[in-house]
Each structure stands twice: as structure tokens, then as C-alpha cells.
C-alpha positions as CSV (number, residue, x, y, z in Angstrom):
1,M,-110.3,10.9,-49.3
2,N,-106.7,12.1,-48.9
3,R,-103.9,10.4,-50.8
4,I,-102.9,8.1,-47.9
5,T,-106.5,6.9,-47.4
6,R,-106.9,6.2,-51.1
7,F,-103.6,4.3,-51.2
8,L,-104.5,2.1,-48.3
9,A,-107.9,1.4,-49.7
10,R,-106.3,-0.4,-52.7
11,P,-106.1,-4.2,-52.5
12,A,-102.6,-4.2,-54.0
13,A,-101.4,-1.8,-51.4
14,L,-102.9,-4.0,-48.7
15,A,-101.3,-7.1,-50.2
16,A,-97.9,-5.4,-50.1
17,M,-98.4,-4.2,-46.5
18,S,-99.4,-7.7,-45.4
19,I,-96.4,-9.3,-46.9
20,A,-94.1,-6.7,-45.3
21,L,-95.7,-7.3,-41.9
22,L,-95.1,-11.1,-42.3
23,L,-91.5,-10.6,-43.4
24,G,-90.9,-8.2,-40.6
25,T,-92.2,-10.7,-38.1
26,S,-89.8,-13.5,-39.2
27,A,-86.9,-11.2,-39.6
28,C,-86.9,-10.0,-36.0
29,S,-87.4,-13.4,-34.4
30,S,-83.8,-13.6,-33.4
31,T,-84.2,-10.4,-31.3
32,S,-87.7,-11.0,-30.0
33,R,-88.1,-10.5,-26.3
34,V,-88.2,-13.4,-23.8
35,G,-91.5,-13.9,-21.9
36,V,-90.5,-14.9,-18.4
37,T,-92.5,-16.1,-15.4
38,N,-91.4,-17.6,-12.1
39,D,-92.7,-19.0,-8.9
40,F,-91.0,-19.9,-5.6
41,D,-91.4,-21.2,-2.1
42,H,-91.8,-18.0,0.0
43,S,-90.4,-19.8,3.1
44,V,-86.9,-20.3,1.6
45,N,-84.0,-18.0,2.4
46,F,-82.4,-17.9,-1.1
47,R,-79.5,-15.7,0.1
48,A,-78.3,-18.7,2.2
49,F,-77.6,-20.8,-1.0
50,K,-73.9,-20.6,-2.0
51,T,-73.2,-23.8,-3.9
52,W,-75.0,-25.8,-6.6
53,A,-74.8,-29.0,-8.7
54,W,-76.7,-30.5,-11.6
55,Y,-79.7,-32.6,-10.5
56,P,-78.7,-36.2,-10.9
57,Q,-81.7,-37.3,-12.9
58,Q,-81.6,-34.5,-15.6
59,P,-84.8,-34.7,-17.8
60,V,-84.4,-35.4,-21.5
61,D,-84.3,-32.2,-23.6
62,T,-86.0,-31.7,-27.0
63,E,-83.1,-33.3,-28.9
64,G,-82.9,-36.5,-26.7
65,G,-80.3,-35.1,-24.3
66,P,-78.2,-37.1,-21.9
67,A,-80.6,-40.0,-22.0
68,K,-78.8,-41.1,-25.2
69,G,-75.6,-41.5,-23.2
70,Y,-74.1,-38.2,-24.6
71,E,-74.9,-34.6,-24.6
72,S,-76.9,-33.0,-27.4
73,F,-75.9,-29.6,-28.8
74,L,-78.8,-28.1,-26.9
75,D,-77.8,-29.8,-23.7
76,K,-74.2,-28.4,-24.0
77,R,-75.6,-24.9,-24.7
78,M,-78.0,-25.0,-21.8
79,R,-75.3,-26.3,-19.4
80,A,-72.8,-23.6,-20.5
81,A,-75.4,-20.8,-20.2
82,V,-76.7,-21.9,-16.8
83,S,-73.2,-22.4,-15.4
84,A,-72.1,-18.9,-16.5
85,E,-75.2,-17.3,-15.1
86,M,-75.0,-19.1,-11.8
87,T,-71.3,-18.0,-11.5
88,R,-72.4,-14.4,-12.1
89,K,-74.9,-14.9,-9.3
90,G,-72.1,-15.7,-6.9
91,L,-72.9,-19.5,-6.6
92,T,-70.1,-22.1,-6.9
93,E,-70.6,-25.4,-8.7
94,V,-69.5,-28.3,-6.6
95,E,-69.5,-32.1,-7.1
96,K,-70.8,-33.1,-3.6
97,A,-73.2,-31.8,-1.0
98,P,-74.5,-28.7,-2.8
99,D,-77.0,-26.2,-1.3
100,V,-79.2,-26.6,-4.4
101,Y,-79.6,-28.8,-7.4
102,V,-80.4,-27.3,-10.8
103,A,-82.4,-29.0,-13.5
104,Y,-83.9,-27.8,-16.8
105,S,-86.1,-28.8,-19.6
106,A,-86.2,-27.3,-23.1
107,R,-88.5,-27.8,-26.1
108,V,-89.4,-26.2,-29.4
109,E,-93.1,-26.1,-30.5
110,D,-95.0,-24.8,-33.5
111,K,-97.2,-21.8,-32.7
112,Q,-99.7,-19.6,-34.4
113,Q,-100.4,-15.9,-34.0
114,V,-103.1,-13.7,-35.4
115,S,-101.7,-10.4,-36.7
116,P,-102.6,-7.7,-34.1
117,G,-102.8,-5.1,-36.9
118,F,-106.0,-6.4,-38.3
119,N,-109.5,-5.5,-37.0
120,G,-111.4,-8.7,-37.8
121,M,-113.1,-7.2,-40.8
122,G,-110.4,-8.1,-43.2
123,Y,-108.5,-4.9,-43.5
124,P,-105.8,-3.3,-41.3
125,Y,-106.3,-0.4,-38.8
126,G,-109.8,0.4,-40.0
127,Y,-108.7,1.7,-43.4
128,G,-110.3,0.8,-46.7
129,W,-112.7,-1.9,-47.7
130,G,-112.5,-5.5,-48.8
131,G,-108.8,-6.1,-48.1
132,F,-106.3,-8.8,-49.1
133,Y,-107.5,-11.5,-46.8
134,G,-111.2,-11.0,-47.4
135,R,-114.0,-9.9,-45.1
136,G,-114.1,-11.6,-41.7
137,M,-110.6,-13.3,-42.1
138,Q,-107.4,-12.5,-40.2
139,P,-103.8,-13.3,-41.3
140,I,-102.2,-16.0,-39.1
141,T,-98.4,-16.1,-38.7
142,Q,-96.7,-19.5,-38.1
143,Y,-93.7,-19.4,-35.9
144,K,-91.6,-21.6,-33.6
145,A,-91.3,-21.0,-29.9
146,G,-88.5,-22.2,-27.7
147,T,-89.6,-22.9,-24.1
148,V,-87.1,-23.4,-21.3
149,V,-87.9,-24.3,-17.7
150,I,-85.2,-24.0,-15.0
151,D,-85.8,-25.6,-11.6
152,I,-83.8,-24.9,-8.4
153,I,-84.2,-27.7,-5.8
154,D,-83.4,-27.3,-2.1
155,A,-80.9,-30.2,-1.7
156,R,-81.3,-30.5,2.0
157,R,-85.1,-30.7,1.9
158,K,-85.3,-32.3,-1.5
159,E,-88.1,-30.0,-2.5
160,L,-88.5,-27.5,-5.4
161,A,-87.5,-24.0,-4.2
162,W,-87.8,-22.0,-7.4
163,R,-89.0,-22.4,-11.0
164,G,-88.4,-20.0,-13.8
165,T,-89.9,-20.4,-17.3
166,G,-88.9,-18.5,-20.4
167,Q,-90.3,-18.5,-24.0
168,A,-89.1,-16.8,-27.1
169,Q,-89.6,-17.1,-30.8
170,V,-86.7,-19.1,-32.4
171,D,-85.6,-19.6,-36.0
172,Q,-85.3,-23.4,-36.3
173,N,-86.4,-26.7,-34.7
174,T,-83.7,-26.3,-32.0
175,I,-82.6,-23.4,-29.8
176,N,-79.3,-22.0,-31.1
177,E,-76.5,-20.7,-29.0
178,A,-77.6,-17.0,-29.0
179,E,-81.2,-17.9,-28.3
180,T,-80.2,-20.2,-25.5
181,L,-78.2,-17.4,-23.8
182,R,-81.0,-14.9,-24.3
183,I,-83.6,-17.2,-22.8
184,V,-81.5,-18.5,-19.9
185,N,-80.3,-15.0,-19.0
186,G,-83.9,-13.8,-19.1
187,I,-85.0,-16.6,-16.7
188,L,-82.1,-16.4,-14.2
189,G,-82.3,-12.6,-14.3
190,T,-85.3,-13.1,-12.0
191,Y,-83.3,-15.2,-9.5
192,P,-83.0,-14.9,-6.5
193,P,-86.6,-13.7,-6.1
194,Q,-87.7,-10.8,-4.1
195,D,-90.4,-12.1,-1.8
196,G,-93.8,-10.9,-2.8
197,N,-92.4,-9.8,-6.2
198,A,-92.5,-13.0,-8.3
199,R,-93.5,-12.5,-11.9
200,R,-96.5,-14.7,-12.7
């Protein structure tokens, strides 16, 4: 065996590598990518929409939201991020008779992920024998995922025209300002849709 193989075969080396992998996962959570999907009504001419307003019956967000009679911090972040992005899209917010209504929901959930670097035999990348986690075991990383759903409703028809969903790893039990911007921008980056090109 060469020196690298001998080093990786040692349980202590595997332990150090495993801890480094776990720390690396948590450290990069604030810059992790946003997974985005969308779906839409293919009969809608989205280019015709010029004005928008918030949907009157806005769903409750993960912190209680406007149902409590005041806006939560997450609600304020969401509204600011969506408003800024809709303006960049060339849509104007109005108080009456909008072309579309916008609604959203947001939540944070606990998730688990099996480390992709382990081969199911208890050691990483096929090196060595035995391993830190023991034969037949895989390390599981606990993390929090923030999920945001944004709906665009055709105000005239009163029907859902477009829905975008984004999910990203977050650092706390809420979605902070930077994470909100990152997720909302990721979602609305796919609006308006190109017919036949929806991400699913």
C-alpha cells in the first residue's frame, strides 16, 4: 500500500475525515444552492400581465404570519423580497384591479441526509477497512430546510396560473433575510415561464 492508502485505512484518519465532512456541510449551509421547481397553466399569456397585488387571504407563514394581526419577521422579509423581484420583472404593484394576485407560504423543516461519500460498507470512497461508523452503517447529517411556495393567480379568471417552489438549507428555525432573498430570487428567476420549458 502507498502512504495515502495506509493513512486512509486508519480508523483515526477516518474519524478526522468524517468530522471534517460534517463541519463542512454545516459551514456552507448559508451558500447552499436553491432547488427550484415550477408548474404553470400553458394556456396563459404571462406577457400580458402588467400589474399585481397581494392575494387578500394570505396563508399563515411558519411564524404565524398575518393571521396574528401583525406581520412576522419572515412575513416582512418575504414581502420585501417578492416586491423587489416583481418590480425587476416589470410588474407594478397596485391596490385595485390587478392582473394577478401573489400569495406565498414558507416553512422550515428538520431533514436528514446520508453522506454521499460513503459506500454503504462503513468506509468512504472504497478505501480501508472497518471505518469510523462501523460496517454496514452510514453517517447521517441533520439539517434544516427552508421551503417557500409562491403562487401567481390570474385575477380575472380567479385561477392559479403559476406556482414556483424553492428549497434550501437554512441555519435556524426561521429563514433569515439573506436566505429569503436567495430562495425568492431563485424561484422568481423562473418567471415568466417559457412554454414547454417548466422545471419539474
